[in-house]
C-alpha positions in Angstrom: -79.5 95.3 -84.9 -79.1 92.7 -87.4 -81.3 90.1 -85.3 -84.3 92.8 -85.4 -84.5 92.6 -89.0 -84.4 88.6 -89.3 -87.1 88.7 -86.8 -89.1 91.4 -88.7 -88.4 89.0 -91.9 -89.5 86.0 -90.3 -92.7 87.4 -89.0 -93.7 88.7 -92.7 -93.0 85.2 -94.1 -95.4 84.0 -91.2 -97.9 86.4 -92.7 -97.6 85.1 -96.0 -97.8 81.5 -94.8 -101.0 82.2 -92.9 -102.6 83.1 -96.2 -101.2 79.8 -98.0 -102.6 77.8 -94.8 -105.9 79.1 -94.5 -106.8 79.8 -98.3 -104.5 78.0 -100.0 -104.8 74.5 -98.1 -108.3 75.4 -96.8 -107.6 74.8 -93.5 -108.8 76.8 -90.8 -106.6 74.3 -88.3 -103.2 74.9 -90.0 -104.1 78.7 -90.2 -104.8 78.9 -86.8 -101.3 77.3 -86.3 -99.6 79.5 -88.5 -101.6 82.9 -87.2 -100.6 81.9 -83.4 -97.0 81.7 -84.6 -97.3 85.1 -86.5 -98.9 86.8 -83.4 -96.0 85.6 -81.3 -93.4 86.8 -84.0 -95.2 90.0 -83.9 -95.0 90.4 -80.3 -91.2 89.7 -80.4 -90.7 92.2 -83.1 -92.6 94.9 -81.2 -90.1 93.8 -78.1 -87.0 94.2 -80.6 -88.3 97.2 -82.1 -88.7 98.8 -78.9 -85.0 98.7 -78.3 -84.4 100.5 -81.3 -87.0 103.0 -82.0 -90.2 103.3 -79.5 -92.1 105.1 -82.4 -91.7 101.8 -84.6 -92.5 99.5 -82.0 -95.8 101.7 -81.5 -96.5 101.6 -85.2 -96.5 97.8 -84.8 -99.7 97.9 -82.4 -102.4 98.3 -84.8 -101.0 95.3 -86.9 -100.9 93.1 -83.7 -104.5 94.0 -83.1 -105.7 93.4 -86.5 -103.9 89.9 -86.2 -105.6 89.2 -83.0 -109.0 89.8 -84.5 -108.2 87.5 -87.5 -107.0 84.9 -85.0 -110.5 85.2 -83.4 -112.1 84.9 -86.8 -110.1 82.0 -88.0 -110.6 80.3 -84.4 -114.5 80.8 -84.8 -114.6 79.5 -88.6 -112.6 76.2 -87.2 -114.8 75.7 -84.5 -118.1 76.3 -86.6 -116.9 74.4 -89.6 -115.8 71.0 -88.3 
């Protein structure tokens, strides 16, 4: 249970780090790296939450879908602005 909370907190840190990388550093490249790591951490969080509460895990599905969309936008911004 404790590990699950740490993983949740770590994905939150990646969420904040993406804004810093993409907007603060104005770097779609670093933003893409961070958002890929964020996506993986959300997926890991969903798996860990599933073991504790399936409802909690299912509530994260819209979040990972939103981050997937943001990742696609981030990638396209990086490609279109070399």
